mmCIF file of the N, C-alpha and C atoms, coordinates in Angstrom:
data_MODEL
# 
_entry.id   MODEL 
# 
loop_
_atom_site.group_PDB 
_atom_site.id 
_atom_site.type_symbol 
_atom_site.label_atom_id 
_atom_site.label_alt_id 
_atom_site.label_comp_id 
_atom_site.label_asym_id 
_atom_site.label_entity_id 
_atom_site.label_seq_id 
_atom_site.pdbx_PDB_ins_code 
_atom_site.Cartn_x 
_atom_site.Cartn_y 
_atom_site.Cartn_z 
_atom_site.occupancy 
_atom_site.B_iso_or_equiv 
_atom_site.pdbx_formal_charge 
_atom_site.auth_seq_id 
_atom_site.auth_comp_id 
_atom_site.auth_asym_id 
_atom_site.auth_atom_id 
_atom_site.pdbx_PDB_model_num 
ATOM 1   N N  . MET A 1 1  ? 131.632 120.281 272.770 1.00 0.00 ? 1  MET A N  1 
ATOM 2   C CA . MET A 1 1  ? 130.546 120.226 273.725 1.00 0.00 ? 1  MET A CA 1 
ATOM 3   C C  . MET A 1 1  ? 131.142 120.170 275.125 1.00 0.00 ? 1  MET A C  1 
ATOM 4   N N  . GLN A 1 2  ? 130.608 120.960 276.002 1.00 0.00 ? 2  GLN A N  1 
ATOM 5   C CA . GLN A 1 2  ? 131.101 120.992 277.383 1.00 0.00 ? 2  GLN A CA 1 
ATOM 6   C C  . GLN A 1 2  ? 130.070 120.337 278.294 1.00 0.00 ? 2  GLN A C  1 
ATOM 7   N N  . PHE A 1 3  ? 130.558 119.477 279.185 1.00 0.00 ? 3  PHE A N  1 
ATOM 8   C CA . PHE A 1 3  ? 129.684 118.796 280.129 1.00 0.00 ? 3  PHE A CA 1 
ATOM 9   C C  . PHE A 1 3  ? 129.669 119.539 281.453 1.00 0.00 ? 3  PHE A C  1 
ATOM 10  N N  . ALA A 1 4  ? 128.640 119.336 282.239 1.00 0.00 ? 4  ALA A N  1 
ATOM 11  C CA . ALA A 1 4  ? 128.456 120.059 283.496 1.00 0.00 ? 4  ALA A CA 1 
ATOM 12  C C  . ALA A 1 4  ? 129.610 119.863 284.474 1.00 0.00 ? 4  ALA A C  1 
ATOM 13  N N  . ASN A 1 5  ? 130.247 118.693 284.473 1.00 0.00 ? 5  ASN A N  1 
ATOM 14  C CA . ASN A 1 5  ? 131.318 118.436 285.430 1.00 0.00 ? 5  ASN A CA 1 
ATOM 15  C C  . ASN A 1 5  ? 132.704 118.814 284.910 1.00 0.00 ? 5  ASN A C  1 
ATOM 16  N N  . GLU A 1 6  ? 132.793 119.388 283.718 1.00 0.00 ? 6  GLU A N  1 
ATOM 17  C CA . GLU A 1 6  ? 134.077 119.791 283.161 1.00 0.00 ? 6  GLU A CA 1 
ATOM 18  C C  . GLU A 1 6  ? 134.377 121.244 283.490 1.00 0.00 ? 6  GLU A C  1 
ATOM 19  N N  . GLU A 1 7  ? 135.636 121.501 283.815 1.00 0.00 ? 7  GLU A N  1 
ATOM 20  C CA . GLU A 1 7  ? 136.072 122.875 284.018 1.00 0.00 ? 7  GLU A CA 1 
ATOM 21  C C  . GLU A 1 7  ? 136.468 123.446 282.670 1.00 0.00 ? 7  GLU A C  1 
ATOM 22  N N  . ARG A 1 8  ? 136.158 124.697 282.484 1.00 0.00 ? 8  ARG A N  1 
ATOM 23  C CA . ARG A 1 8  ? 136.514 125.353 281.233 1.00 0.00 ? 8  ARG A CA 1 
ATOM 24  C C  . ARG A 1 8  ? 137.879 126.009 281.403 1.00 0.00 ? 8  ARG A C  1 
ATOM 25  N N  . GLN A 1 9  ? 138.812 125.700 280.504 1.00 0.00 ? 9  GLN A N  1 
ATOM 26  C CA . GLN A 1 9  ? 140.148 126.272 280.572 1.00 0.00 ? 9  GLN A CA 1 
ATOM 27  C C  . GLN A 1 9  ? 140.174 127.620 279.873 1.00 0.00 ? 9  GLN A C  1 
ATOM 28  N N  . ALA A 1 10 ? 140.980 128.520 280.402 1.00 0.00 ? 10 ALA A N  1 
ATOM 29  C CA . ALA A 1 10 ? 141.170 129.817 279.755 1.00 0.00 ? 10 ALA A CA 1 
ATOM 30  C C  . ALA A 1 10 ? 141.997 129.606 278.488 1.00 0.00 ? 10 ALA A C  1 
ATOM 31  N N  . PRO A 1 11 ? 141.778 130.426 277.461 1.00 0.00 ? 11 PRO A N  1 
ATOM 32  C CA . PRO A 1 11 ? 142.586 130.299 276.242 1.00 0.00 ? 11 PRO A CA 1 
ATOM 33  C C  . PRO A 1 11 ? 144.072 130.500 276.538 1.00 0.00 ? 11 PRO A C  1 
ATOM 34  N N  . ARG A 1 12 ? 144.892 129.778 275.816 1.00 0.00 ? 12 ARG A N  1 
ATOM 35  C CA . ARG A 1 12 ? 146.349 129.876 275.981 1.00 0.00 ? 12 ARG A CA 1 
ATOM 36  C C  . ARG A 1 12 ? 146.822 131.237 275.470 1.00 0.00 ? 12 ARG A C  1 
ATOM 37  N N  . GLN A 1 13 ? 147.659 131.920 276.253 1.00 0.00 ? 13 GLN A N  1 
ATOM 38  C CA . GLN A 1 13 ? 148.210 133.210 275.858 1.00 0.00 ? 13 GLN A CA 1 
ATOM 39  C C  . GLN A 1 13 ? 149.531 132.998 275.133 1.00 0.00 ? 13 GLN A C  1 
ATOM 40  N N  . VAL A 1 14 ? 149.698 133.684 274.009 1.00 0.00 ? 14 VAL A N  1 
ATOM 41  C CA . VAL A 1 14 ? 150.884 133.481 273.177 1.00 0.00 ? 14 VAL A CA 1 
ATOM 42  C C  . VAL A 1 14 ? 151.420 134.806 272.633 1.00 0.00 ? 14 VAL A C  1 
ATOM 43  N N  . LYS A 1 15 ? 152.681 134.755 272.199 1.00 0.00 ? 15 LYS A N  1 
ATOM 44  C CA . LYS A 1 15 ? 153.325 135.861 271.483 1.00 0.00 ? 15 LYS A CA 1 
ATOM 45  C C  . LYS A 1 15 ? 153.738 135.328 270.122 1.00 0.00 ? 15 LYS A C  1 
ATOM 46  N N  . VAL A 1 16 ? 153.753 136.222 269.137 1.00 0.00 ? 16 VAL A N  1 
ATOM 47  C CA . VAL A 1 16 ? 154.175 135.876 267.782 1.00 0.00 ? 16 VAL A CA 1 
ATOM 48  C C  . VAL A 1 16 ? 155.193 136.912 267.309 1.00 0.00 ? 16 VAL A C  1 
ATOM 49  N N  . PRO A 1 17 ? 156.016 136.551 266.310 1.00 0.00 ? 17 PRO A N  1 
ATOM 50  C CA . PRO A 1 17 ? 157.001 137.512 265.798 1.00 0.00 ? 17 PRO A CA 1 
ATOM 51  C C  . PRO A 1 17 ? 156.304 138.750 265.223 1.00 0.00 ? 17 PRO A C  1 
ATOM 52  N N  . ASP A 1 18 ? 156.954 139.877 265.317 1.00 0.00 ? 18 ASP A N  1 
ATOM 53  C CA . ASP A 1 18 ? 156.498 141.145 264.732 1.00 0.00 ? 18 ASP A CA 1 
ATOM 54  C C  . ASP A 1 18 ? 155.267 141.747 265.404 1.00 0.00 ? 18 ASP A C  1 
ATOM 55  N N  . ARG A 1 19 ? 154.888 141.245 266.585 1.00 0.00 ? 19 ARG A N  1 
ATOM 56  C CA . ARG A 1 19 ? 153.785 141.848 267.343 1.00 0.00 ? 19 ARG A CA 1 
ATOM 57  C C  . ARG A 1 19 ? 154.195 141.934 268.801 1.00 0.00 ? 19 ARG A C  1 
ATOM 58  N N  . GLU A 1 20 ? 153.854 143.043 269.435 1.00 0.00 ? 20 GLU A N  1 
ATOM 59  C CA . GLU A 1 20 ? 154.176 143.234 270.845 1.00 0.00 ? 20 GLU A CA 1 
ATOM 60  C C  . GLU A 1 20 ? 153.047 142.743 271.753 1.00 0.00 ? 20 GLU A C  1 
ATOM 61  N N  . ASP A 1 21 ? 151.807 142.746 271.241 1.00 0.00 ? 21 ASP A N  1 
ATOM 62  C CA . ASP A 1 21 ? 150.671 142.367 272.081 1.00 0.00 ? 21 ASP A CA 1 
ATOM 63  C C  . ASP A 1 21 ? 150.541 140.855 272.222 1.00 0.00 ? 21 ASP A C  1 
ATOM 64  N N  . ILE A 1 22 ? 149.870 140.447 273.284 1.00 0.00 ? 22 ILE A N  1 
ATOM 65  C CA . ILE A 1 22 ? 149.659 139.031 273.569 1.00 0.00 ? 22 ILE A CA 1 
ATOM 66  C C  . ILE A 1 22 ? 148.340 138.605 272.938 1.00 0.00 ? 22 ILE A C  1 
ATOM 67  N N  . GLY A 1 23 ? 148.348 137.430 272.308 1.00 0.00 ? 23 GLY A N  1 
ATOM 68  C CA . GLY A 1 23 ? 147.144 136.899 271.688 1.00 0.00 ? 23 GLY A CA 1 
ATOM 69  C C  . GLY A 1 23 ? 146.620 135.690 272.440 1.00 0.00 ? 23 GLY A C  1 
ATOM 70  N N  . LEU A 1 24 ? 145.384 135.333 272.140 1.00 0.00 ? 24 LEU A N  1 
ATOM 71  C CA . LEU A 1 24 ? 144.736 134.172 272.754 1.00 0.00 ? 24 LEU A CA 1 
ATOM 72  C C  . LEU A 1 24 ? 144.458 133.136 271.669 1.00 0.00 ? 24 LEU A C  1 
ATOM 73  N N  . VAL A 1 25 ? 144.873 131.898 271.899 1.00 0.00 ? 25 VAL A N  1 
ATOM 74  C CA . VAL A 1 25 ? 144.655 130.840 270.910 1.00 0.00 ? 25 VAL A CA 1 
ATOM 75  C C  . VAL A 1 25 ? 143.172 130.477 270.892 1.00 0.00 ? 25 VAL A C  1 
ATOM 76  N N  . VAL A 1 26 ? 142.552 130.602 269.722 1.00 0.00 ? 26 VAL A N  1 
ATOM 77  C CA . VAL A 1 26 ? 141.134 130.270 269.568 1.00 0.00 ? 26 VAL A CA 1 
ATOM 78  C C  . VAL A 1 26 ? 140.937 129.027 268.703 1.00 0.00 ? 26 VAL A C  1 
ATOM 79  N N  . ASP A 1 27 ? 141.980 128.613 267.982 1.00 0.00 ? 27 ASP A N  1 
ATOM 80  C CA . ASP A 1 27 ? 141.923 127.406 267.157 1.00 0.00 ? 27 ASP A CA 1 
ATOM 81  C C  . ASP A 1 27 ? 143.285 126.743 267.247 1.00 0.00 ? 27 ASP A C  1 
ATOM 82  N N  . GLU A 1 28 ? 143.344 125.569 267.860 1.00 0.00 ? 28 GLU A N  1 
ATOM 83  C CA . GLU A 1 28 ? 144.629 124.907 268.120 1.00 0.00 ? 28 GLU A CA 1 
ATOM 84  C C  . GLU A 1 28 ? 145.286 124.322 266.879 1.00 0.00 ? 28 GLU A C  1 
ATOM 85  N N  . GLY A 1 29 ? 144.638 124.308 265.753 1.00 0.00 ? 29 GLY A N  1 
ATOM 86  C CA . GLY A 1 29 ? 145.360 123.823 264.594 1.00 0.00 ? 29 GLY A CA 1 
ATOM 87  C C  . GLY A 1 29 ? 144.568 123.630 263.327 1.00 0.00 ? 29 GLY A C  1 
ATOM 88  N N  . LYS A 1 30 ? 145.155 124.119 262.261 1.00 0.00 ? 30 LYS A N  1 
ATOM 89  C CA . LYS A 1 30 ? 144.642 123.906 260.920 1.00 0.00 ? 30 LYS A CA 1 
ATOM 90  C C  . LYS A 1 30 ? 145.846 123.696 260.022 1.00 0.00 ? 30 LYS A C  1 
ATOM 91  N N  . SER A 1 31 ? 145.686 122.816 259.064 1.00 0.00 ? 31 SER A N  1 
ATOM 92  C CA . SER A 1 31 ? 146.742 122.570 258.100 1.00 0.00 ? 31 SER A CA 1 
ATOM 93  C C  . SER A 1 31 ? 146.362 123.269 256.805 1.00 0.00 ? 31 SER A C  1 
ATOM 94  N N  . PHE A 1 32 ? 147.212 124.182 256.340 1.00 0.00 ? 32 PHE A N  1 
ATOM 95  C CA . PHE A 1 32 ? 146.981 124.895 255.095 1.00 0.00 ? 32 PHE A CA 1 
ATOM 96  C C  . PHE A 1 32 ? 147.935 124.357 254.042 1.00 0.00 ? 32 PHE A C  1 
ATOM 97  N N  . GLY A 1 33 ? 147.421 124.062 252.868 1.00 0.00 ? 33 GLY A N  1 
ATOM 98  C CA . GLY A 1 33 ? 148.234 123.552 251.780 1.00 0.00 ? 33 GLY A CA 1 
ATOM 99  C C  . GLY A 1 33 ? 147.973 122.075 251.560 1.00 0.00 ? 33 GLY A C  1 
ATOM 100 N N  . SER A 1 34 ? 148.807 121.452 250.718 1.00 0.00 ? 34 SER A N  1 
ATOM 101 C CA . SER A 1 34 ? 148.656 120.024 250.435 1.00 0.00 ? 34 SER A CA 1 
ATOM 102 C C  . SER A 1 34 ? 150.000 119.433 250.058 1.00 0.00 ? 34 SER A C  1 
ATOM 103 N N  . GLY A 1 35 ? 150.075 118.117 250.176 1.00 0.00 ? 35 GLY A N  1 
ATOM 104 C CA . GLY A 1 35 ? 151.313 117.422 249.833 1.00 0.00 ? 35 GLY A CA 1 
ATOM 105 C C  . GLY A 1 35 ? 152.483 117.885 250.679 1.00 0.00 ? 35 GLY A C  1 
ATOM 106 N N  . ASN A 1 36 ? 153.598 118.166 250.016 1.00 0.00 ? 36 ASN A N  1 
ATOM 107 C CA . ASN A 1 36 ? 154.800 118.623 250.730 1.00 0.00 ? 36 ASN A CA 1 
ATOM 108 C C  . ASN A 1 36 ? 154.746 120.113 251.073 1.00 0.00 ? 36 ASN A C  1 
ATOM 109 N N  . ALA A 1 37 ? 153.787 120.818 250.501 1.00 0.00 ? 37 ALA A N  1 
ATOM 110 C CA . ALA A 1 37 ? 153.702 122.267 250.710 1.00 0.00 ? 37 ALA A CA 1 
ATOM 111 C C  . ALA A 1 37 ? 152.536 122.601 251.633 1.00 0.00 ? 37 ALA A C  1 
ATOM 112 N N  . HIS A 1 38 ? 152.676 122.290 252.912 1.00 0.00 ? 38 HIS A N  1 
ATOM 113 C CA . HIS A 1 38 ? 151.628 122.650 253.856 1.00 0.00 ? 38 HIS A CA 1 
ATOM 114 C C  . HIS A 1 38 ? 152.247 123.227 255.127 1.00 0.00 ? 38 HIS A C  1 
ATOM 115 N N  . VAL A 1 39 ? 151.457 124.035 255.817 1.00 0.00 ? 39 VAL A N  1 
ATOM 116 C CA . VAL A 1 39 ? 151.884 124.681 257.055 1.00 0.00 ? 39 VAL A CA 1 
ATOM 117 C C  . VAL A 1 39 ? 150.815 124.406 258.097 1.00 0.00 ? 39 VAL A C  1 
ATOM 118 N N  . TYR A 1 40 ? 151.237 123.987 259.289 1.00 0.00 ? 40 TYR A N  1 
ATOM 119 C CA . TYR A 1 40 ? 150.307 123.750 260.394 1.00 0.00 ? 40 TYR A CA 1 
ATOM 120 C C  . TYR A 1 40 ? 150.214 125.044 261.190 1.00 0.00 ? 40 TYR A C  1 
ATOM 121 N N  . CYS A 1 41 ? 149.020 125.612 261.282 1.00 0.00 ? 41 CYS A N  1 
ATOM 122 C CA . CYS A 1 41 ? 148.832 126.922 261.885 1.00 0.00 ? 41 CYS A CA 1 
ATOM 123 C C  . CYS A 1 41 ? 147.877 126.883 263.069 1.00 0.00 ? 41 CYS A C  1 
ATOM 124 N N  . VAL A 1 42 ? 147.987 127.904 263.937 1.00 0.00 ? 42 VAL A N  1 
ATOM 125 C CA . VAL A 1 42 ? 147.045 128.097 265.038 1.00 0.00 ? 42 VAL A CA 1 
ATOM 126 C C  . VAL A 1 42 ? 146.351 129.436 264.844 1.00 0.00 ? 42 VAL A C  1 
ATOM 127 N N  . GLY A 1 43 ? 145.071 129.482 265.196 1.00 0.00 ? 43 GLY A N  1 
ATOM 128 C CA . GLY A 1 43 ? 144.295 130.719 265.114 1.00 0.00 ? 43 GLY A CA 1 
ATOM 129 C C  . GLY A 1 43 ? 144.452 131.506 266.404 1.00 0.00 ? 43 GLY A C  1 
ATOM 130 N N  . ILE A 1 44 ? 144.792 132.785 266.277 1.00 0.00 ? 44 ILE A N  1 
ATOM 131 C CA . ILE A 1 44 ? 145.051 133.618 267.441 1.00 0.00 ? 44 ILE A CA 1 
ATOM 132 C C  . ILE A 1 44 ? 144.208 134.890 267.374 1.00 0.00 ? 44 ILE A C  1 
ATOM 133 N N  . HIS A 1 45 ? 143.516 135.174 268.479 1.00 0.00 ? 45 HIS A N  1 
ATOM 134 C CA . HIS A 1 45 ? 142.729 136.402 268.606 1.00 0.00 ? 45 HIS A CA 1 
ATOM 135 C C  . HIS A 1 45 ? 143.546 137.423 269.376 1.00 0.00 ? 45 HIS A C  1 
ATOM 136 N N  . PHE A 1 46 ? 143.612 138.650 268.853 1.00 0.00 ? 46 PHE A N  1 
ATOM 137 C CA . PHE A 1 46 ? 144.317 139.749 269.508 1.00 0.00 ? 46 PHE A CA 1 
ATOM 138 C C  . PHE A 1 46 ? 143.268 140.727 270.035 1.00 0.00 ? 46 PHE A C  1 
ATOM 139 N N  . PRO A 1 47 ? 142.973 140.669 271.355 1.00 0.00 ? 47 PRO A N  1 
ATOM 140 C CA . PRO A 1 47 ? 141.917 141.493 271.927 1.00 0.00 ? 47 PRO A CA 1 
ATOM 141 C C  . PRO A 1 47 ? 142.120 142.998 271.737 1.00 0.00 ? 47 PRO A C  1 
ATOM 142 N N  . ALA A 1 48 ? 143.358 143.452 271.709 1.00 0.00 ? 48 ALA A N  1 
ATOM 143 C CA . ALA A 1 48 ? 143.627 144.889 271.591 1.00 0.00 ? 48 ALA A CA 1 
ATOM 144 C C  . ALA A 1 48 ? 143.106 145.460 270.272 1.00 0.00 ? 48 ALA A C  1 
ATOM 145 N N  . THR A 1 49 ? 143.134 144.655 269.208 1.00 0.00 ? 49 THR A N  1 
ATOM 146 C CA . THR A 1 49 ? 142.709 145.140 267.889 1.00 0.00 ? 49 THR A CA 1 
ATOM 147 C C  . THR A 1 49 ? 141.465 144.424 267.370 1.00 0.00 ? 49 THR A C  1 
ATOM 148 N N  . GLY A 1 50 ? 141.104 143.311 268.004 1.00 0.00 ? 50 GLY A N  1 
ATOM 149 C CA . GLY A 1 50 ? 139.955 142.531 267.553 1.00 0.00 ? 50 GLY A CA 1 
ATOM 150 C C  . GLY A 1 50 ? 140.270 141.590 266.402 1.00 0.00 ? 50 GLY A C  1 
ATOM 151 N N  . GLU A 1 51 ? 141.512 141.548 265.974 1.00 0.00 ? 51 GLU A N  1 
ATOM 152 C CA . GLU A 1 51 ? 141.909 140.701 264.848 1.00 0.00 ? 51 GLU A CA 1 
ATOM 153 C C  . GLU A 1 51 ? 141.982 139.229 265.240 1.00 0.00 ? 51 GLU A C  1 
ATOM 154 N N  . VAL A 1 52 ? 141.714 138.351 264.272 1.00 0.00 ? 52 VAL A N  1 
ATOM 155 C CA . VAL A 1 52 ? 141.982 136.923 264.398 1.00 0.00 ? 52 VAL A CA 1 
ATOM 156 C C  . VAL A 1 52 ? 142.847 136.561 263.201 1.00 0.00 ? 52 VAL A C  1 
ATOM 157 N N  . LYS A 1 53 ? 144.033 136.013 263.476 1.00 0.00 ? 53 LYS A N  1 
ATOM 158 C CA . LYS A 1 53 ? 144.968 135.650 262.418 1.00 0.00 ? 53 LYS A CA 1 
ATOM 159 C C  . LYS A 1 53 ? 145.508 134.254 262.670 1.00 0.00 ? 53 LYS A C  1 
ATOM 160 N N  . PHE A 1 54 ? 145.953 133.596 261.603 1.00 0.00 ? 54 PHE A N  1 
ATOM 161 C CA . PHE A 1 54 ? 146.570 132.283 261.715 1.00 0.00 ? 54 PHE A CA 1 
ATOM 162 C C  . PHE A 1 54 ? 148.075 132.426 261.533 1.00 0.00 ? 54 PHE A C  1 
ATOM 163 N N  . TYR A 1 55 ? 148.814 131.765 262.442 1.00 0.00 ? 55 TYR A N  1 
ATOM 164 C CA . TYR A 1 55 ? 150.282 131.810 262.416 1.00 0.00 ? 55 TYR A CA 1 
ATOM 165 C C  . TYR A 1 55 ? 150.841 130.389 262.393 1.00 0.00 ? 55 TYR A C  1 
ATOM 166 N N  . ASP A 1 56 ? 151.988 130.232 261.743 1.00 0.00 ? 56 ASP A N  1 
ATOM 167 C CA . ASP A 1 56 ? 152.721 128.975 261.739 1.00 0.00 ? 56 ASP A CA 1 
ATOM 168 C C  . ASP A 1 56 ? 152.959 128.564 263.188 1.00 0.00 ? 56 ASP A C  1 
ATOM 169 N N  . LYS A 1 57 ? 152.543 127.345 263.533 1.00 0.00 ? 57 LYS A N  1 
ATOM 170 C CA . LYS A 1 57 ? 152.633 126.890 264.931 1.00 0.00 ? 57 LYS A CA 1 
ATOM 171 C C  . LYS A 1 57 ? 154.068 126.936 265.459 1.00 0.00 ? 57 LYS A C  1 
ATOM 172 N N  . SER A 1 58 ? 155.051 126.744 264.605 1.00 0.00 ? 58 SER A N  1 
ATOM 173 C CA . SER A 1 58 ? 156.447 126.760 265.063 1.00 0.00 ? 58 SER A CA 1 
ATOM 174 C C  . SER A 1 58 ? 156.916 128.148 265.457 1.00 0.00 ? 58 SER A C  1 
ATOM 175 N N  . LYS A 1 59 ? 156.174 129.189 265.097 1.00 0.00 ? 59 LYS A N  1 
ATOM 176 C CA . LYS A 1 59 ? 156.567 130.567 265.405 1.00 0.00 ? 59 LYS A CA 1 
ATOM 177 C C  . LYS A 1 59 ? 155.803 131.146 266.607 1.00 0.00 ? 59 LYS A C  1 
ATOM 178 N N  . VAL A 1 60 ? 154.932 130.350 267.212 1.00 0.00 ? 60 VAL A N  1 
ATOM 179 C CA . VAL A 1 60 ? 154.111 130.802 268.331 1.00 0.00 ? 60 VAL A CA 1 
ATOM 180 C C  . VAL A 1 60 ? 154.775 130.398 269.648 1.00 0.00 ? 60 VAL A C  1 
ATOM 181 N N  . THR A 1 61 ? 154.889 131.359 270.590 1.00 0.00 ? 61 THR A N  1 
ATOM 182 C CA . THR A 1 61 ? 155.503 131.116 271.882 1.00 0.00 ? 61 THR A CA 1 
ATOM 183 C C  . THR A 1 61 ? 154.482 131.338 272.993 1.00 0.00 ? 61 THR A C  1 
ATOM 184 N N  . THR A 1 62 ? 154.311 130.338 273.856 1.00 0.00 ? 62 THR A N  1 
ATOM 185 C CA . THR A 1 62 ? 153.398 130.480 274.992 1.00 0.00 ? 62 THR A CA 1 
ATOM 186 C C  . THR A 1 62 ? 154.015 131.394 276.038 1.00 0.00 ? 62 THR A C  1 
ATOM 187 N N  . VAL A 1 63 ? 153.186 132.297 276.605 1.00 0.00 ? 63 VAL A N  1 
ATOM 188 C CA . VAL A 1 63 ? 153.692 133.214 277.649 1.00 0.00 ? 63 VAL A CA 1 
ATOM 189 C C  . VAL A 1 63 ? 153.156 132.796 279.007 1.00 0.00 ? 63 VAL A C  1 
# 
């Protein structure tokens, strides 16, 4: 929920391995898996293709 006196921040721009285009973070974190076998991921929207994909947070680089 956004309040009237809050400024809205632009989505964080990031790069991921194996892609040349810049993505926008739309979900700052989800944990996939359980127990010792889980990966913490961020949701990234790629405007050039319209795709939204989740990537391991450790592989995401802010630009």
